[in-house]
C-alpha positions, 0 to 999 in steps of 0.5 A, a space after each residue: 725187111 718189111 717197113 712193118 717188120 722190127 727187128 731186135 736185137 739180143 747180144 748173149 755177153 756173159 760167158 767168163 772167159 775162161 779159155 781165153 782168162 777173163 770176160 770176153 765183153 773186156 777184150 779190146 780189137 782196135 781200141 773198143 771193147 768187144 761188148 761196144 763193136 757187138 752192140 754196134 754192129 747188130 744197131 748198125 744192121 738195124 735189129 732195135 732195141 737190142 738188150 745185152 746179156 751180162 754176167 761175169 764183171 757185168 759191171 765193168 761191162 755194163 759200164 762200156 754200154 753206150 747207154 746201160 739200161 740195155 744190160 740184161 743181169 743173167 743172174 745165172 749166167 754161171 750155167 750156161 749160154 743157155 741162162 743168157 738165152 733164157 734171160 734176154 730173151 725173156 727182158 726183151 721188148 716186143 719186136 716181130 723178131 729177135 737176131 742173136 749175137 754173141 759177143 765173141 764174133 768179130 769178122 762177123 760186120 753189120 753187113 750179115 746183120 742186115 742180111 739177116 734182119 731183112 728177113 723178120 718176121 713173127 714166124 722166122 727161123 734163120 742162121 747165118 751160116 759160112 760155107 754152108 757151115 750153121 753158126 751166128 748170128 741167130 734170128 728167132 721170130 716171135 711166136 718161136 721166142 718162149 719155146 726157145 726160152 724153155 729149152 735153153 738149157 747148159 753151155 748148147 742154147 738154141 741148138 736143140 730146138 733148132 736141131 728139131 726144126 725143118 723150117 731152118 733157114 740157113 744164110 750163107 754169110 761168107 761173102 761177108 765174113 767169116 764167123 769166127 769165134 774168138 776162144 783165146 787171144 790167139 784166135 785174135 785176128 791181126 786186123 779186122 776183115 773189111 
């Protein structure tokens, strides 16, 4: 990352985890809540400042944060990931770019975050790919935040906006992790990949 480029982090952790049976932000893996793990990964990967969007059981999740003031409450979180993305983007302080990460990706580690954060610039649009398949996290230059927030609807988040981009850069990360998400308790890895 260029010395003047600042990459904020945005962790989306508002969902109720209906298929999981409870909010995934509160789920523990190796003794650590997923919300705290994802927050640590963003910080270790070079993102600052970081905001965490909460919704379902927000107060319980906020209590798990090292800095509860990092929490942003998406009051309309039940309408889908788009609500979380809009709330988070509107709450971000000034930065050149933001790396949007999801709470249910325990095999995405700080190396993936750092690889994408290194591209931070006001006009960047980039996302992690795993064996060529687009995944998360996603990097949005500050220039695009209003457009992304405006287009974020339902459970599609920024998917429709990203589909229109001819300048989207896929950043291969399969050498660093799987990028698989956790939808049910059976999806939790027995141990995290190195």
